[in-house]
C-alpha positions in Angstrom: 0.0 0.0 0.0 1.2 3.5 -0.9 2.7 5.5 2.0 0.3 8.4 1.4 -2.7 6.0 1.7 -1.3 4.6 5.0 -1.0 8.1 6.4 -4.6 8.9 5.3 -5.9 5.7 6.9 -4.1 6.4 10.2 -5.6 10.0 10.2 -9.0 8.6 9.4 -8.8 6.0 12.2 -7.7 8.6 14.7 -10.6 10.8 13.7 -13.0 7.8 13.9 -11.8 7.3 17.5 -12.7 10.9 18.3 -16.2 10.4 16.7 -16.9 7.3 18.8 -15.7 8.9 22.0 -18.2 11.7 21.3 -21.0 9.2 20.6 -20.3 7.6 24.0 -20.4 11.0 25.7 -23.6 11.9 24.0 -25.3 8.6 25.1 -24.2 9.1 28.7 -25.4 12.8 28.7 -28.7 11.8 27.1 -29.4 9.2 29.8 -28.7 11.8 32.5 -31.0 14.3 30.8 -34.0 12.1 30.3 -35.2 12.3 33.9 -34.3 16.0 34.2 -35.8 17.6 31.2 -35.8 21.0 32.9 -32.0 21.0 33.4 -31.0 23.8 31.0 -27.3 23.4 31.5 -27.5 19.7 30.7 -29.7 20.4 27.6 -27.1 22.9 26.4 -24.2 20.6 27.2 -25.8 17.7 25.2 -26.6 20.0 22.3 -23.0 21.3 22.3 -21.8 17.6 22.1 -24.1 17.0 19.2 -22.7 20.1 17.5 -19.2 18.7 18.2 -20.1 15.3 16.9 -21.1 16.7 13.5 -17.9 18.8 13.4 -15.9 15.6 14.1 -17.5 13.8 11.2 -17.0 16.9 9.0 -13.3 16.9 10.0 -13.1 13.3 8.7 -14.8 14.3 5.5 -12.3 17.1 5.0 -9.4 14.6 5.3 -11.0 12.5 2.5 -11.7 15.5 0.3 -8.2 17.0 0.8 -6.5 13.7 0.0 -8.5 13.1 -3.2 -8.5 16.8 -4.1 -12.3 17.1 -4.1 -12.3 20.9 -4.0 -15.5 22.7 -3.2 -15.7 26.0 -5.1 -19.0 27.4 -3.7 -18.2 28.3 -0.1 -21.8 29.4 0.6 -23.0 25.8 0.6 -19.7 24.3 1.8 -21.1 22.1 4.7 -23.9 20.5 2.7 -21.8 20.1 -0.4 -19.0 18.4 1.5 -21.5 16.0 3.0 -23.1 15.3 -0.4 -19.7 14.6 -1.8 -19.1 11.8 0.7 -21.9 9.8 -0.6 -20.7 10.0 -4.2 -18.4 7.4 -5.8 -16.2 9.4 -8.1 -15.0 7.1 -10.8 -11.3 7.0 -11.1 -10.8 9.2 -8.0 -12.3 7.5 -4.9 -15.1 5.3 -3.6 -18.0 6.6 -1.8 -17.6 7.0 1.9 -21.3 7.2 3.0 -24.3 5.0 2.4 -27.7 6.7 1.9 -28.6 5.7 5.5 -25.5 7.3 7.0 -26.0 10.4 4.8 -29.6 10.9 5.9 -28.7 10.8 9.6 -25.7 13.0 9.2 -27.7 15.5 7.2 -30.1 15.8 10.1 -27.2 16.3 12.5 -25.7 18.9 10.1 -29.0 20.8 10.2 -29.1 20.8 14.0 -25.5 22.0 14.1 -26.4 24.9 11.9 -29.4 25.9 14.1 -27.3 25.5 17.2 -24.5 27.7 15.9 -26.8 30.5 14.5 -29.8 30.7 16.8 -28.4 32.7 19.7 -31.6 33.4 21.5 -33.2 30.0 20.7 -34.2 27.9 23.7 -33.5 24.3 23.1 -36.2 21.7 23.4 -34.9 18.9 25.7 -37.1 16.2 24.1 -35.9 17.1 20.6 -32.3 17.1 21.7 -32.7 13.7 23.3 -34.5 12.4 20.2 -31.6 13.6 18.0 -29.1 12.0 20.4 -30.9 8.7 20.0 -30.8 9.0 16.3 -27.1 9.6 16.3 -26.7 6.4 18.3 -28.4 4.6 15.3 -25.6 6.1 13.1 -22.8 4.2 14.7 -23.3 0.8 13.0 -24.0 2.0 9.5 -21.2 4.5 9.6 -18.8 1.9 10.9 -19.8 -0.4 8.0 -19.4 2.4 5.5 -16.0 3.4 7.0 -14.6 -0.1 6.9 -15.8 -0.6 3.3 -14.2 2.7 2.3 -10.9 1.8 3.9 -10.8 -1.6 2.3 -11.4 -0.1 -1.1 -8.7 2.6 -0.8 -6.2 0.2 0.7 -6.5 -2.4 -2.2 
């Protein structure tokens, strides 16, 4: 296997570890919040971790895009375009990273992150935050499958 690919795989695996650490933290915080839906600090903390989770996934996508030189020219739609690119197989360039199932869950998480970052006076709904944290838990298995398939293809 080419040296550059080995470096990419090592970077991706390190980022994947960060992602799964965040998933674990989110599950723990969600369990703590469920009986205390009025704990605004805990709601905000869980929402912030969900925000960080999408950012961690996006950092992984940036590694892939940078390695395969998938430049995104239109910066106004950068985040959605980067996510969309990850579900594309680009013939002669790279395999797809995300299945449609992973893409859909990540797109919802991306939308939440956008609201969280830009709605300064918005009060978060604890039940909606918990529901999203539960959905992110259902992302773990399909993403892991997608990630392993992607690594296998780029390493062969």
